[in-house]
C-alpha positions as CSV (number, residue, x, y, z in Angstrom):
1,M,-17.1,66.0,-244.0
2,P,-20.0,67.0,-245.5
3,M,-22.6,68.9,-243.2
4,A,-25.4,66.4,-242.9
5,T,-22.7,63.1,-241.8
6,W,-21.5,65.6,-239.2
7,N,-24.4,66.3,-237.5
8,I,-25.5,63.2,-237.6
9,A,-21.8,61.9,-236.1
10,V,-22.0,64.5,-233.3
11,A,-25.8,63.2,-232.4
12,L,-23.8,60.1,-231.9
13,V,-21.8,61.3,-229.6
14,G,-24.1,60.9,-226.1
15,V,-24.5,56.8,-227.5
16,V,-20.8,56.5,-227.7
17,A,-20.3,57.9,-224.2
18,L,-22.7,55.5,-222.5
19,Y,-20.6,52.5,-224.2
20,L,-17.2,54.3,-222.8
21,A,-18.5,55.2,-219.5
22,A,-18.3,52.0,-217.8
23,A,-14.4,52.3,-218.0
24,V,-14.0,55.5,-215.6
25,K,-15.4,55.8,-212.2
26,A,-18.7,57.5,-211.8
27,E,-17.6,59.9,-209.1
28,D,-15.6,61.7,-210.3
29,P,-17.2,64.6,-213.2
30,Y,-16.8,64.1,-216.8
31,R,-16.6,66.8,-219.6
32,Y,-17.4,66.5,-223.1
33,F,-15.6,67.3,-226.2
34,T,-16.5,67.6,-229.9
35,W,-13.5,69.0,-232.2
36,N,-13.7,69.0,-236.1
37,V,-10.4,69.0,-237.3
38,T,-9.7,70.7,-240.9
39,Y,-7.7,72.9,-243.1
40,G,-7.9,76.5,-243.0
41,T,-6.0,79.7,-244.5
42,I,-4.1,81.4,-241.7
43,Y,-1.6,84.3,-242.0
44,P,0.7,84.5,-238.7
45,L,3.2,86.3,-240.1
46,G,1.3,88.2,-242.9
47,V,1.0,85.7,-245.6
48,P,-1.3,83.1,-246.4
49,Q,-0.4,79.4,-245.1
50,Q,-2.7,76.2,-244.6
51,G,-2.8,75.8,-241.2
52,I,-5.1,73.0,-239.3
53,L,-8.1,74.4,-236.9
54,I,-10.3,72.9,-234.4
55,N,-13.1,73.5,-234.5
56,G,-12.3,76.5,-237.0
57,Q,-9.7,78.2,-234.5
58,F,-6.0,78.5,-234.3
59,P,-4.9,77.8,-231.7
60,G,-7.3,75.2,-230.6
61,P,-10.2,75.4,-227.9
62,E,-8.4,75.6,-224.7
63,I,-9.2,72.5,-221.7
64,Q,-10.3,73.4,-218.6
65,C,-10.8,70.7,-216.1
66,V,-10.5,70.2,-212.5
67,T,-8.1,67.2,-211.0
68,N,-9.3,63.7,-211.3
69,D,-11.9,64.8,-214.3
70,N,-12.8,62.5,-216.7
71,L,-12.4,63.9,-220.1
72,F,-14.3,62.6,-223.4
73,I,-12.9,64.6,-226.3
74,N,-14.4,63.4,-229.6
75,V,-11.8,63.9,-232.3
76,F,-13.3,64.4,-236.5
77,N,-10.8,64.2,-238.5
78,S,-12.2,66.3,-241.7
79,L,-8.2,66.6,-243.5
80,D,-6.6,64.4,-246.3
81,Q,-4.3,62.4,-243.9
82,P,-4.0,60.3,-241.0
83,F,-4.4,62.6,-237.8
84,L,-3.8,62.3,-234.1
85,L,-3.6,64.8,-230.7
86,S,-1.6,64.0,-228.2
87,W,-1.4,65.6,-224.6
88,N,1.9,67.1,-223.7
89,G,2.3,66.6,-219.7
90,I,-1.3,64.5,-219.0
91,Q,-0.1,61.2,-217.7
92,N,-2.9,59.1,-218.5
93,R,-2.3,56.7,-216.0
94,R,-2.8,53.4,-216.4
95,N,-3.7,53.7,-220.0
96,S,-0.7,54.7,-222.4
97,Y,-3.6,53.5,-225.3
98,E,-5.3,57.0,-225.1
99,D,-1.3,58.7,-225.5
100,G,-2.0,60.1,-229.2
101,V,1.2,59.2,-230.7
102,Y,1.7,56.6,-233.1
103,G,3.7,53.6,-231.2
104,T,0.5,53.5,-229.1
105,T,-2.4,54.6,-230.8
106,C,-3.7,53.8,-234.2
107,P,-4.3,57.3,-236.8
108,I,-7.6,58.9,-236.7
109,L,-8.5,58.4,-240.6
110,P,-10.0,61.3,-242.9
111,G,-13.1,61.4,-242.5
112,Q,-13.5,59.2,-239.3
113,N,-13.3,60.2,-235.9
114,F,-12.4,58.8,-232.6
115,T,-13.3,59.5,-229.0
116,Y,-9.9,59.6,-226.7
117,M,-11.3,59.1,-222.6
118,L,-8.9,60.9,-220.5
119,Q,-8.8,60.8,-216.8
120,V,-6.4,63.8,-215.1
121,K,-6.0,61.9,-212.2
122,D,-3.7,63.3,-209.4
123,Q,-2.7,65.9,-211.8
124,I,-3.0,70.1,-211.4
125,G,-0.9,72.9,-213.6
126,S,-0.7,74.1,-216.6
127,F,0.0,72.1,-220.1
128,Y,-1.2,71.7,-224.1
129,Y,-2.0,69.2,-226.5
130,F,-1.0,68.9,-230.0
131,P,-1.0,66.6,-233.3
132,S,2.1,64.6,-233.4
133,L,1.8,62.6,-236.7
134,A,3.8,64.1,-240.0
135,F,4.6,67.4,-239.3
136,H,1.5,68.6,-238.5
137,K,2.4,70.7,-235.3
138,A,4.2,73.0,-238.4
139,A,0.3,74.0,-239.2
140,G,-1.6,74.3,-235.4
141,G,-3.5,72.0,-234.2
142,F,-2.0,73.4,-231.0
143,G,-4.5,74.1,-227.4
144,G,-3.8,74.6,-223.8
145,I,-4.8,72.5,-221.1
146,R,-5.1,74.0,-217.4
147,I,-6.0,71.8,-214.7
148,L,-7.3,73.6,-212.0
149,S,-7.0,72.2,-208.2
150,R,-10.2,70.9,-206.4
151,P,-11.9,73.2,-204.1
152,R,-11.1,72.0,-201.1
153,I,-7.0,71.9,-202.4
154,P,-5.6,74.8,-201.1
155,V,-3.3,76.6,-203.8
156,P,-0.1,78.7,-202.3
157,F,-1.3,81.9,-203.4
158,P,-4.5,84.1,-203.4
159,D,-7.1,83.8,-206.8
160,P,-5.4,86.4,-209.7
161,A,-7.5,88.7,-211.3
162,A,-7.1,87.1,-214.5
163,D,-5.5,83.9,-215.4
164,W,-4.5,83.8,-219.1
165,T,-2.8,81.4,-221.4
166,F,0.3,82.4,-223.9
167,L,1.3,79.9,-225.8
168,I,4.5,80.8,-227.9
169,G,6.3,79.0,-230.3
170,D,8.9,79.2,-233.4
171,W,7.3,79.7,-236.9
172,Y,8.0,78.9,-240.5
173,K,6.3,81.0,-242.9
174,A,6.2,77.4,-245.6
175,N,3.6,74.8,-245.5
176,H,4.2,71.8,-243.1
177,T,3.3,69.9,-246.6
178,T,6.7,71.7,-247.5
179,L,8.9,71.6,-244.4
180,K,7.8,67.1,-244.4
181,T,9.4,66.9,-247.8
182,V,12.6,68.9,-247.0
183,L,12.8,65.9,-243.7
184,D,12.0,63.4,-246.1
185,N,14.4,64.3,-248.7
186,G,17.2,63.9,-246.2
187,H,18.0,67.6,-245.4
188,R,17.6,69.8,-242.4
189,L,15.4,72.6,-242.4
190,P,16.3,76.2,-242.3
191,P,16.0,78.5,-239.0
192,P,12.4,79.5,-238.6
193,D,11.0,82.9,-240.0
194,G,9.2,84.3,-236.5
195,I,8.3,83.9,-233.1
196,L,3.8,83.9,-232.6
197,I,2.2,84.5,-229.2
198,N,-1.2,82.6,-229.2
199,G,-1.0,82.2,-232.9
200,R,-0.4,85.6,-234.3
201,G,3.3,87.8,-234.8
202,P,4.2,91.1,-233.4
203,N,1.6,92.9,-231.4
204,G,-1.0,90.9,-232.5
205,N,-2.4,90.2,-228.7
206,W,-3.2,92.9,-226.7
207,F,-3.9,92.1,-222.4
208,T,-5.9,94.7,-220.3
209,V,-4.9,95.0,-216.7
210,E,-5.9,97.1,-213.4
211,Q,-3.8,98.8,-211.7
212,G,-2.2,97.2,-208.4
213,K,-3.7,94.0,-209.1
214,T,-1.8,90.4,-210.0
215,Y,-2.5,88.0,-212.9
216,R,-1.4,84.5,-213.8
217,I,0.3,83.4,-217.2
218,R,-0.1,80.2,-218.3
219,I,3.5,79.5,-220.5
220,S,3.4,77.2,-223.0
221,N,6.2,76.8,-225.3
222,V,4.7,74.7,-228.6
223,G,7.5,75.8,-231.2
224,L,9.3,73.4,-233.1
225,E,12.7,73.5,-232.0
226,N,13.7,77.1,-230.1
227,S,14.1,77.8,-226.7
228,L,12.6,81.0,-225.9
229,N,12.9,83.7,-223.2
230,F,9.8,85.3,-222.1
231,R,9.2,89.0,-220.3
232,I,7.3,92.2,-219.5
233,Q,8.8,95.1,-219.5
234,G,9.1,96.9,-216.4
235,H,7.6,94.1,-214.4
236,T,8.7,91.3,-212.5
237,M,7.1,87.5,-212.2
238,K,6.9,85.1,-209.7
239,V,7.3,81.8,-211.0
240,V,4.6,79.4,-209.1
241,E,4.0,76.2,-210.9
242,V,5.8,74.1,-213.5
243,E,4.1,71.5,-215.3
244,G,2.4,70.7,-212.4
245,T,4.8,71.1,-209.4
246,H,4.3,74.2,-207.6
247,T,7.3,76.1,-207.1
248,M,9.1,78.4,-204.6
249,Q,7.8,81.9,-205.5
250,T,11.0,83.1,-206.9
251,T,11.3,86.6,-208.9
252,F,12.8,86.8,-212.1
253,S,13.1,89.4,-214.6
254,S,12.5,87.3,-217.4
255,I,12.3,83.1,-217.8
256,D,13.8,80.9,-220.4
257,V,10.9,78.5,-221.2
258,H,12.4,75.6,-223.8
259,V,10.8,74.2,-226.3
260,G,7.8,71.3,-225.2
261,Q,8.1,73.5,-221.6
262,S,5.2,74.9,-219.2
263,Y,5.2,77.9,-216.6
264,S,2.9,79.3,-214.4
265,L,3.6,82.8,-213.9
266,L,2.2,85.7,-211.3
267,F,2.9,89.7,-211.9
268,T,1.5,92.4,-210.3
269,A,0.6,95.7,-212.4
270,D,2.7,98.0,-210.3
271,Q,3.9,100.1,-212.6
272,P,2.9,103.4,-213.9
273,P,-0.3,103.6,-216.1
274,M,1.1,103.6,-219.4
275,D,1.1,100.3,-221.7
276,Y,4.2,98.2,-222.0
277,Y,5.6,95.3,-224.2
278,I,5.3,91.5,-223.9
279,A,8.6,90.5,-225.4
280,V,9.6,86.5,-226.7
281,S,12.6,86.2,-227.9
282,S,14.6,83.3,-229.3
283,R,17.3,81.9,-227.5
284,F,20.8,80.6,-228.7
285,T,20.8,81.4,-232.0
286,V,22.6,83.4,-234.9
287,D,19.9,85.4,-235.4
288,I,17.8,86.8,-233.2
289,L,13.6,86.4,-233.6
290,T,11.3,88.5,-231.6
291,T,8.1,89.4,-231.2
292,T,5.7,91.5,-229.1
293,A,2.5,91.8,-227.3
294,V,1.1,94.6,-225.2
295,L,0.1,94.9,-221.5
296,H,-2.3,97.9,-221.9
297,Y,-3.3,99.9,-218.3
298,S,-6.8,100.0,-217.9
299,N,-6.0,103.8,-217.4
300,S,-2.7,104.1,-219.4
301,N,-2.1,107.3,-220.9
302,R,0.6,106.5,-223.1
303,P,1.1,103.5,-225.4
304,V,4.2,101.1,-226.6
305,S,7.1,103.2,-227.9
306,G,10.6,102.5,-229.0
307,P,12.1,98.8,-229.9
308,P,10.8,96.1,-226.8
309,P,12.9,95.3,-224.3
310,G,16.1,93.2,-224.7
311,G,16.7,90.0,-223.0
312,P,19.3,87.1,-222.6
313,T,20.6,85.7,-226.0
314,I,23.4,83.5,-226.2
315,Q,24.7,83.4,-222.2
316,I,24.3,79.7,-221.3
317,D,25.3,80.3,-217.5
318,W,22.2,82.7,-217.3
319,S,20.0,80.2,-218.0
320,I,21.3,76.9,-215.6
321,N,21.4,79.7,-213.0
322,Q,17.7,80.2,-213.3
323,A,16.9,76.5,-213.9
324,R,18.5,75.7,-210.6
325,A,16.8,78.0,-208.8
326,I,13.5,76.9,-209.4
327,R,12.4,74.3,-206.8
328,S,9.7,72.6,-205.6
329,N,7.3,74.4,-202.7
330,L,7.6,71.1,-200.4
331,S,5.2,72.7,-197.9
332,A,2.3,73.6,-200.5
333,S,-0.8,70.8,-201.5
334,G,0.0,69.2,-204.6
335,P,-3.5,67.5,-206.0
336,R,-3.9,65.6,-203.1
337,P,-3.5,67.7,-199.8
338,N,-0.9,66.0,-198.5
339,P,2.3,68.2,-199.4
340,Q,4.7,67.8,-202.3
341,G,7.3,67.0,-199.8
342,S,6.2,64.3,-198.6
343,Y,7.8,62.0,-201.0
344,H,11.3,62.1,-200.3
345,Y,12.7,60.7,-203.6
346,G,16.0,61.8,-202.6
347,M,16.2,58.5,-200.0
348,I,15.1,56.1,-202.3
349,P,17.7,54.3,-203.9
350,T,18.0,53.7,-207.9
351,S,17.7,50.5,-209.3
352,R,19.0,50.8,-212.9
353,T,21.1,53.6,-215.0
354,I,20.1,54.9,-217.6
355,K,22.4,57.4,-220.1
356,L,20.5,58.3,-223.3
357,A,23.3,60.2,-226.0
358,N,22.2,62.5,-228.9
359,S,23.7,62.6,-232.2
360,P,23.5,63.7,-235.4
361,G,24.4,61.5,-238.5
362,Q,23.3,60.2,-242.3
363,V,22.1,56.7,-242.7
364,N,21.6,56.2,-246.8
365,G,22.7,59.4,-247.5
366,K,20.4,61.1,-245.6
367,Q,19.8,63.6,-242.3
368,R,18.9,61.7,-239.3
369,Y,19.4,61.8,-235.3
370,A,19.7,59.3,-232.5
371,V,19.4,58.2,-229.4
372,N,22.5,55.8,-228.2
373,S,23.1,55.5,-231.7
374,V,19.0,54.1,-232.7
375,S,17.6,56.4,-235.1
376,F,14.2,55.7,-234.2
377,I,11.4,54.4,-237.4
378,P,7.8,53.4,-237.0
379,A,6.9,49.6,-237.0
380,D,3.6,49.4,-239.0
381,T,1.6,48.7,-236.0
382,P,1.1,51.0,-232.6
383,L,3.9,49.2,-230.1
384,K,0.9,49.3,-227.2
385,L,-1.1,47.4,-229.5
386,A,1.3,44.9,-230.7
387,D,2.2,44.3,-227.3
388,Y,-1.0,43.6,-226.3
389,F,-2.0,41.2,-228.8
390,K,1.1,39.1,-228.5
391,I,1.6,39.8,-231.9
392,G,5.7,39.5,-232.9
393,G,8.1,41.0,-235.2
394,V,6.7,44.3,-234.8
395,F,9.3,45.5,-232.3
396,R,12.1,44.2,-229.8
397,A,11.8,44.9,-226.2
398,G,16.0,45.7,-225.4
399,S,16.2,46.8,-228.8
400,I,18.3,50.4,-227.2
401,S,21.4,50.1,-224.6
402,D,21.5,51.6,-221.6
403,Y,24.2,53.8,-222.5
404,P,25.8,54.5,-225.5
405,Y,28.1,52.4,-227.0
406,G,29.5,55.0,-229.7
407,G,29.0,53.4,-233.0
408,G,28.0,55.0,-236.2
409,I,23.5,55.7,-236.2
410,Y,21.8,52.6,-237.7
411,Q,17.9,52.8,-237.7
412,D,15.5,50.4,-236.0
413,T,12.4,50.8,-233.7
414,S,13.9,51.1,-230.6
415,V,12.1,50.1,-227.5
416,M,13.6,50.0,-223.9
417,N,12.2,47.4,-221.3
418,V,12.3,48.6,-217.7
419,D,10.1,46.9,-214.7
420,Y,6.9,48.4,-213.0
421,R,7.6,50.1,-209.8
422,A,11.4,50.4,-210.5
423,F,13.1,53.6,-209.3
424,V,15.6,54.8,-211.8
425,E,18.4,57.0,-212.7
426,I,18.6,58.4,-216.4
427,I,21.2,60.9,-217.6
428,F,20.2,62.9,-221.0
429,Q,23.9,63.8,-222.1
430,N,24.3,66.5,-225.0
431,D,27.5,66.1,-226.7
432,E,26.4,69.0,-229.3
433,N,26.4,72.2,-229.4
434,I,22.9,73.2,-229.4
435,V,20.4,73.3,-226.7
436,Q,18.1,69.8,-226.5
437,S,14.7,69.9,-224.8
438,W,13.5,66.3,-224.0
439,H,9.8,64.9,-223.0
440,I,8.6,61.6,-221.3
441,N,5.3,60.8,-221.8
442,G,3.0,59.4,-218.9
443,Y,5.5,60.7,-216.4
444,Q,6.5,63.6,-213.9
445,F,10.2,63.1,-213.1
446,W,12.4,64.8,-210.7
447,V,15.4,67.4,-212.3
448,V,18.1,66.5,-209.9
449,G,21.1,67.7,-211.6
450,M,22.6,69.9,-214.7
451,D,26.0,70.8,-215.5
452,G,28.2,70.9,-218.7
453,G,30.8,68.7,-219.5
454,E,30.4,64.8,-219.8
455,W,28.3,63.2,-216.7
456,T,30.4,60.9,-214.4
457,P,29.2,58.9,-211.5
458,G,31.3,61.3,-209.5
459,S,28.8,63.8,-210.7
460,R,25.8,62.9,-208.3
461,N,27.6,64.5,-205.6
462,E,25.9,67.5,-206.9
463,Y,22.3,66.5,-207.3
464,N,19.5,67.9,-205.6
465,L,17.9,65.5,-203.5
466,R,15.5,67.5,-201.2
467,D,13.7,69.8,-203.1
468,A,14.0,69.1,-207.0
469,V,11.5,70.4,-209.2
470,A,9.2,67.4,-210.4
471,R,8.1,67.9,-214.1
472,S,7.7,66.1,-217.9
473,T,9.7,68.3,-220.1
474,V,13.9,69.0,-219.2
475,Q,16.3,70.8,-221.4
476,V,19.8,69.7,-221.5
477,Y,22.5,72.6,-222.3
478,P,24.9,72.1,-225.1
479,N,27.8,70.2,-224.2
480,A,26.4,69.0,-221.3
481,W,23.9,67.0,-219.1
482,T,21.1,66.2,-217.2
483,A,20.7,63.9,-214.7
484,I,16.8,63.1,-213.5
485,Y,14.6,60.4,-210.8
486,M,11.7,58.9,-211.8
487,A,9.0,56.4,-210.0
488,L,8.4,54.1,-212.6
489,D,4.7,53.6,-211.5
490,N,2.5,53.8,-214.7
491,V,2.4,50.8,-216.7
492,G,2.3,51.0,-220.6
493,M,4.3,52.0,-223.7
494,W,5.8,55.7,-223.3
495,N,7.6,57.7,-225.9
496,I,10.6,59.5,-224.7
497,R,11.2,62.2,-227.3
498,S,13.1,65.4,-228.3
499,E,11.3,67.8,-228.8
500,Y,12.8,69.4,-231.3
501,W,10.5,68.5,-233.7
502,A,12.5,67.6,-236.9
503,R,14.8,65.9,-235.0
504,Q,12.3,64.1,-233.3
505,Y,10.9,63.2,-237.1
506,L,14.0,61.9,-238.0
507,G,15.1,59.4,-235.2
508,Q,15.5,61.4,-231.6
509,Q,13.3,59.2,-230.1
510,L,12.5,55.8,-228.4
511,Y,9.7,53.8,-226.4
512,M,9.7,52.7,-222.4
513,R,8.5,49.6,-222.0
514,V,7.3,49.6,-218.3
515,Y,5.6,46.0,-217.9
516,T,4.6,43.8,-215.8
517,D,3.1,40.2,-215.7
518,S,-0.1,41.4,-213.3
519,T,-3.5,41.9,-215.2
520,S,-4.9,43.2,-212.3
521,L,-7.0,46.8,-213.4
522,R,-4.9,48.4,-210.6
523,D,-1.8,48.6,-212.9
524,E,-3.0,49.2,-215.9
525,Y,-6.2,49.2,-218.2
526,P,-7.4,47.2,-220.6
527,I,-7.9,48.2,-224.2
528,P,-10.3,50.8,-224.3
529,R,-13.7,49.4,-226.3
530,N,-13.3,52.1,-229.2
531,A,-9.8,51.4,-229.9
532,H,-9.0,51.9,-233.3
533,L,-7.0,49.0,-234.9
534,C,-4.2,49.0,-237.6
535,G,-1.9,47.5,-239.0
536,R,-1.2,43.7,-237.6
537,A,-3.5,44.6,-235.3
538,V,-6.4,44.9,-237.7
539,G,-8.6,41.3,-236.9
540,H,-8.2,41.4,-233.4
541,H,-11.1,42.0,-231.3
542,T,-11.4,44.8,-228.4
543,R,-13.5,44.6,-225.4
544,P,-17.3,44.1,-226.8
545,A,-19.0,47.4,-225.7
546,R,-21.2,47.3,-223.0
547,I,-24.3,49.0,-222.4
548,T,-24.5,50.7,-219.4
549,S,-27.9,52.4,-217.9
550,S,-27.7,56.6,-217.3
551,N,-28.0,56.3,-213.8
552,S,-26.2,52.7,-213.1
553,G,-22.9,54.5,-211.6
554,N,-20.5,52.0,-213.5
């Protein structure tokens, strides 16, 4: 984008914000961001490649906010391709239009901009954003999101001496365009080439601590496929928060972070004063990838030396036992002052059971992936816009079944219709020999059970109906199942997807249409005034812009 155009566009942000502000509550604070998305040459694994930068940064800038804040994020697309950002774990309550995936939001075309208007309503915790179109995630464009508790809401641990974000993930040396071409030609990708910590390779990051002080680390696995193990040489860590849920403070020597997941850990600098490795390595892979950073004691008398500490590699039982040990802290406050345990999810009868099974296969000689035999293909119009404008022929609600039927893979725009305010049980069945990781946009859910083999109704006897952790991304181990409970309290069109990004790209996803015939703003916001229209929605109209004075309080 020419600099003159960029400066004029930035100057208009305040005017646009006046139009948008009418849709949010004045009593909650506003935070404004202006981001320019560009290409740039990066060297994360020592070779030059094309990266996606936000305001010249790789990874992108971190969003720091407080529960209920209103975020206005004006994104300028200076790439040569359409672009969208999505918000992993941010629920966008009553407002799936802002979700930033193609099923809900029109792409930002090259040379254009779009202002996302988000409210982090009733949320705390550690999350991240990422580019959702094409295979852009393999080039960067991601960054951390931290939502702090409001000042009067107690947090179940003292303030740490520092609070760091670690964006970890596997990485390819090849450009994202090359990887996308491989997938488009119907082939599988080779294994990744390495692992990054905050966009850098081995020993590219240095964290200084003071003897005796306690620190918080927010970890998000922003990679493309691999589960990763995180550890600090000679130190133990307490898990204190998982994707917006305060947890029992269980101590581990290392933690498995599956792709798409986020954790908060506390550790104390209580070891002899020297430098220590921070190690991240791949799990359940034939060839183990490892990278390191350095934990430097301010009074250190010795640098790191020797090999980094080893971690678990292919041990599934170790990982599943750790996952079961991570439980909600029922007495801790969440985003509101009432305890997290005040919602007794285990006492609510479920109204529907949905079983989603992943599978690989070929369609027309090309590699595809499916859920209940349906391999998702994008429609020519975002599904949410087609639903809002009542445009026929874009999708069929009910185009994917509640259970796998065992047939061959076929392609469709799979949309599952579910009722607003229902309480459902979802089973993720994985009959493959790799770990799966599933994310549901717009929601937290309770992970009530996981085990090997085929799920049966008798598996419910193993469920944790008291203090299961609530999160938005969950792993399913090889030849195993994971069960979740979910209250469908957020109207909209929500993406359910594999976080194994090549599988998501080649069809392992669907949309869940949480529907009500109510037109009340208490249930769902109307389409944003600034929404871009594309596909068959072109020619329709959003609500007219309404100018409000800066002190109107609307």
